[in-house]
N, C-alpha and C positions, 0 to 999 in steps of 0.2 A: 505493499499500500504506500501511497505518498504521504510523507511525514512534513507537516508545515508547523510553524510556531504561532503563538497567539496573534501574531501580526499578518498572519496568511502568507508567510514567506517560507520557502525551502530552507531547511536547516544549514545546508552546505552548499555554497555556490560552485564548488568543484566537482560535485557529483552530477549525474546526468540531468536531474531536474534543473539545477541551476544553470548548466550549460544550455539547455534547451530554452529556458527563460531568456538567457542573454542572447541566443540566436533569434529569438522573437523580437528583441529591442533594437536590433540593427536596422539601420535605413536600407531601402531597396525593395523593389517589387518582385524580385526573383531570388531564388536561393543562390543562383551563380553569382548574382550582384552582392548578396550579402556575405557569401563565402569569400568573394575577392577583398571585402573589407577585412576579414578575419586573416586571409593570406597576407594582405598588405602589411597589417599590424605586426604580424609574426615575422615578415621579411625585414622590417626594421630592426630586429633583434638578431637575426640570422648572420652567420659567417658567410654563407652563400645563398643570398636571398633568391637568386634565380632558379635555385634547385627547389624551391617550395611549390609544389603543385598538386593537383588532385589526382589521386589514384583510382582511375575510372573502375578497375576490377574490384578494389576494396569498396568503393562507394556502392557499386551495383550489390555487393555482398550485404552491406550495411542495411540497405533498403529491404532486401529480401529476407533478412533475419532479425530484424529489430522490433519485434512484437513487444517486448517489454518497454522500448522507448515509446512506442505508439500509445500504449496504455498511459504512460507517464505524461505525454503531451496531451492526451484527452483529459486527464484529470486536471492537469494545469490549466487547460482552456475552461473547463467547468467550474474551476476556483477563481477564474478571472485573473489568472497570473500571466497570461501571454500577452505581448503587445507592450508597446511604450505607454499606452494610456491606461492599462488594466481594466478597460472596458470590456463588455462581452465581445467576444470576436467570433467569426465564423470559421468553420472547420478548414477552410482554405489558409488562414493564418496559422493554424495547428500544423497543417501539411508543410507550409512554408519554413516555419520554425524548425520542425523535424528534419526536413530535407537540407536546411543550412547546418543543423547540428551534424548530421550525417557526413556532409561534405568535409566539415571541419575534421571530423574524426578520421577522414581518409585521405587526409593531407600528407603527402610523402615527404619525409624528412628524416634526420638521424639526430642522435644527441650531439653530434660533433657540428651540425650545421646550424 
């Protein structure tokens, strides 16, 4: 189940629920545009920023097997935790946040980069 505190926030922003919420707050109308924001931010810290890219195979696998994350995203939407305004959002925003999160998880990099 989804755990939130008395303020209706996920306990730890570094776990899946917090990352999905963060993905929903990024600007952009497509998951690719939002992913590019994440990639760009990571590139500013990377030794070899040009090597940061989406691994399409990993992304496809993420989308095919992310049933638990889909449940989390649905719960977050129902708790009004997705999106920058925290207003009720439609399932399209839920999907967009989840796709963005999955792309970020599929970013190809190494600890050295």
